[in-house]
DSSP file (Angstrom, degrees, kcal/mol; ACC not computed):
  #  RESIDUE AA STRUCTURE BP1 BP2  ACC     N-H-->O    O-->H-N    N-H-->O    O-->H-N    TCO  KAPPA ALPHA  PHI   PSI    X-CA   Y-CA   Z-CA
    1    1 A M              0   0    0      0, 0.0     2,-0.4     0, 0.0    20,-0.2   0.000 360.0 360.0 360.0 141.2   47.5  130.4  160.0
    2    2 A M  E     -A   20   0A   0     18,-1.9    18,-2.5    20,-0.1     2,-0.3  -0.986 360.0-115.8-135.2 149.0   50.4  129.7  157.7
    3    3 A K  E     -A   19   0A   0     -2,-0.4     2,-0.4    16,-0.2    16,-0.2  -0.644  32.5-174.2 -82.9 136.6   52.1  131.9  155.1
    4    4 A V  E     -A   18   0A   0     14,-3.2    14,-2.5    -2,-0.3     2,-0.3  -0.977  18.6-132.9-130.0 146.3   52.0  130.7  151.5
    5    5 A A  E     -A   17   0A   0     -2,-0.4    39,-1.7    12,-0.2     2,-0.6  -0.754  16.7-135.5 -94.7 143.5   53.6  132.1  148.4
    6    6 A L  E     -AB  16  43A   0     10,-3.2     9,-1.3    -2,-0.3    10,-1.0  -0.898  20.2-157.3-102.1 122.8   51.6  132.7  145.2
    7    7 A L  E     -AB  14  42A   0     35,-3.3    35,-2.3    -2,-0.6     2,-0.3  -0.815  18.0-120.8-102.9 136.3   53.4  131.5  142.1
    8    8 A C  E  >  - B   0  41A   0      5,-2.3     4,-1.2    -2,-0.4    33,-0.2  -0.572  14.3-148.0 -70.7 132.3   52.6  132.7  138.6
    9    9 A T  T  4 S+     0   0    0     31,-2.5    -1,-0.1    -2,-0.3    32,-0.1   0.697  93.6  51.1 -76.6 -17.6   51.6  129.8  136.4
   10   10 A E  T  4 S+     0   0    0     30,-0.3    -1,-0.1     3,-0.1    31,-0.1   0.942 131.3   6.6 -82.6 -53.6   53.1  131.5  133.3
   11   11 A C  T  4 S-     0   0    0      2,-0.1    -2,-0.1     0, 0.0    -1,-0.0   0.617  90.4-125.7-110.5 -16.3   56.6  132.4  134.4
   12   12 A G     <  +     0   0    0     -4,-1.2     2,-0.2     1,-0.3    -3,-0.1   0.537  55.7 147.0  85.4   6.8   56.9  130.7  137.9
   13   13 A S        -     0   0    0     -6,-0.1    -5,-2.3     1,-0.1     2,-0.9  -0.495  51.8-124.2 -78.9 148.6   57.9  133.8  139.8
   14   14 A R  E     +A    7   0A   0     -7,-0.2    -7,-0.2     1,-0.2    -1,-0.1  -0.806  43.4 158.4 -92.8 102.6   56.8  134.3  143.4
   15   15 A N  E     +     0   0A   0     -9,-1.3     2,-0.3    -2,-0.9    -1,-0.2   0.762  55.3  29.4 -98.4 -29.3   55.0  137.7  143.3
   16   16 A Y  E     -A    6   0A   0    -10,-1.0   -10,-3.2    14,-0.0     2,-0.3  -0.925  54.6-157.8-135.3 153.6   52.7  137.6  146.4
   17   17 A T  E     +A    5   0A   0     -2,-0.3     2,-0.3   -12,-0.2   -12,-0.2  -0.969  19.4 168.0-127.0 149.5   52.5  136.1  149.8
   18   18 A T  E     -A    4   0A   0    -14,-2.5   -14,-3.2    -2,-0.3     2,-0.4  -0.949  33.1-110.5-150.3 166.9   49.3  135.6  151.9
   19   19 A E  E     -A    3   0A   0     -2,-0.3     2,-0.3   -16,-0.2   -16,-0.2  -0.868  34.9-179.2-105.7 140.7   48.1  133.8  155.0
   20   20 A S  E     -A    2   0A   0    -18,-2.5   -18,-1.9    -2,-0.4    -2,-0.0  -0.995  29.1-168.0-141.4 143.8   45.8  130.8  154.7
   21   21 A E        +     0   0    0     -2,-0.3     2,-0.2   -20,-0.2    -1,-0.1   0.523  69.2  90.1-100.3 -11.5   44.1  128.5  157.1
   22   22 A H        -     0   0    0      1,-0.1     4,-0.1     2,-0.1   -20,-0.1  -0.578  65.9-147.2 -93.2 149.1   43.0  126.0  154.4
   23   23 A K  S    S+     0   0    0     -2,-0.2    -1,-0.1     2,-0.1     2,-0.1   0.672  73.9  90.6 -84.7 -19.2   45.0  123.0  153.2
   24   24 A E  S    S-     0   0    0      1,-0.1     2,-0.2     0, 0.0    -2,-0.1  -0.357  88.8 -92.0 -78.2 161.4   43.7  123.3  149.6
   25   25 A R        -     0   0    0     -2,-0.1     2,-0.4     1,-0.1    -1,-0.1  -0.472  32.6-134.0 -74.4 137.8   45.4  125.3  147.0
   26   26 A L        -     0   0    0     -2,-0.2    17,-1.9    -4,-0.1     2,-0.4  -0.734  17.4-167.7 -86.3 139.3   44.5  128.9  146.4
   27   27 A V  E     +C   42   0A   0     -2,-0.4     2,-0.3    15,-0.2    15,-0.2  -0.956  17.7 163.3-130.5 113.5   44.0  129.9  142.8
   28   28 A L  E     -C   41   0A   0     13,-2.6    13,-3.7    -2,-0.4     2,-0.7  -0.913  39.3-125.3-129.2 153.4   43.8  133.7  142.2
   29   29 A K  E     +C   40   0A   0     -2,-0.3     2,-0.3    11,-0.2    11,-0.2  -0.898  47.1 158.8 -99.7 112.9   44.1  136.0  139.2
   30   30 A K  E     -C   39   0A   0      9,-2.2     9,-2.8    -2,-0.7     2,-0.4  -0.816  45.0 -91.4-131.0 166.6   46.7  138.6  140.1
   31   31 A Y  E     -C   38   0A   0     -2,-0.3     2,-0.6     7,-0.3     7,-0.2  -0.676  33.6-155.1 -82.9 131.5   49.0  141.0  138.2
   32   32 A C  E  >> -C   37   0A   0      5,-2.4     4,-1.6    -2,-0.4     5,-1.1  -0.937   7.6-161.0-108.0 121.0   52.5  139.6  137.4
   33   33 A R  T  45S+     0   0    0     -2,-0.6    -1,-0.1     2,-0.2     5,-0.0   0.808  92.4  53.5 -70.1 -29.3   55.2  142.2  137.0
   34   34 A T  T  45S+     0   0    0      1,-0.2    -1,-0.2     3,-0.1    -2,-0.0   0.922 117.4  35.0 -71.3 -44.4   57.4  139.8  135.1
   35   35 A C  T  45S-     0   0    0      2,-0.2    -2,-0.2     4,-0.0    -1,-0.2   0.670 101.5-136.5 -81.8 -18.3   54.7  138.9  132.5
   36   36 A N  T  <5S+     0   0    0     -4,-1.6     2,-0.3     1,-0.2    -3,-0.2   0.830  72.9  69.1  64.3  35.4   53.4  142.5  132.6
   37   37 A R  E   <S- C   0  32A   0     -5,-1.1    -5,-2.4    -7,-0.1     2,-0.4  -0.965  94.8 -73.7-164.4 172.2   49.7  141.3  132.7
   38   38 A H  E     + C   0  31A   0     -2,-0.3     2,-0.3    -7,-0.2    -7,-0.3  -0.654  56.7 165.7 -78.8 128.7   47.1  139.6  134.8
   39   39 A T  E     - C   0  30A   0     -9,-2.8    -9,-2.2    -2,-0.4     2,-0.3  -0.852  42.1 -85.9-135.7 170.3   47.8  135.8  135.1
   40   40 A T  E     - C   0  29A   0     -2,-0.3   -31,-2.5   -11,-0.2     2,-0.4  -0.653  40.6-163.0 -79.8 133.6   46.6  132.9  137.3
   41   41 A H  E     -BC   8  28A   0    -13,-3.7   -13,-2.6    -2,-0.3     2,-0.3  -0.966   2.3-164.1-119.6 136.6   48.6  132.5  140.5
   42   42 A K  E     -BC   7  27A   0    -35,-2.3   -35,-3.3    -2,-0.4   -15,-0.2  -0.898  25.6-107.4-119.1 148.8   48.5  129.3  142.6
   43   43 A S  E     -B    6   0A   0    -17,-1.9   -37,-0.2    -2,-0.3   -18,-0.1  -0.387  23.2-128.3 -72.8 154.1   49.7  128.8  146.2
   44   44 A S              0   0    0    -39,-1.7    -1,-0.1     1,-0.2   -38,-0.1  -0.088 360.0 360.0 -96.8  34.3   52.9  126.8  146.7
   45   45 A I              0   0    0    -40,-0.1    -1,-0.2   -19,-0.1   -20,-0.0   0.466 360.0 360.0 -76.5 360.0   51.5  124.3  149.2
């Protein structure tokens, strides 16, 4: 397991961290406090 940061695709801020066993990129829809709305977040692998 490795820790990965989730980056907002709109503003680029790192809002969340998670653990992942997979080498592929995670793409999740999460709330961004900077954008003040739900946006797509991608892992920083």
